[in-house]
C-alpha positions, 0 to 999 in steps of 0.5 A, a space after each residue: 619116863 614113868 615113875 617106875 622106870 625112874 625108880 628102877 634106874 635109881 635102884 640099878 645105880 645104887 645096886 651097882 655100887 654095893 658089895 656082893 654081901 650087901 647085894 645078898 642082903 638087898 635080895 633078902 629084903 626084897 623077898 621079905 617085902 614081897 611076902 608082906 604084900 599078902 598081909 591084910 590091912 592093919 584095920 582088918 587085922 585089928 578087927 579080927 583080933 578084937 572079935 576073937 578077944 571078945 568071943 573068948 578065943 584067947 590063949 594064956 600068956 604062958 602058952 604064947 611065949 612057948 615058941 619064942 623061948 624055943 627059938 
């Protein structure tokens, strides 16, 4: 039996014991995890950010908080 098969069996066993509300949360978590697969590696993100900072591609801190305060 492969590791993946064992993991799926263990996951199925855990899911069988969850309430419907928790199943919904697990589904949402699985979807979020799948979306993070598209993220670039941390090193690549840092290097891009550093390059932008060094070339002056920055925004005033007040502007960066605009969207956060609206939410």
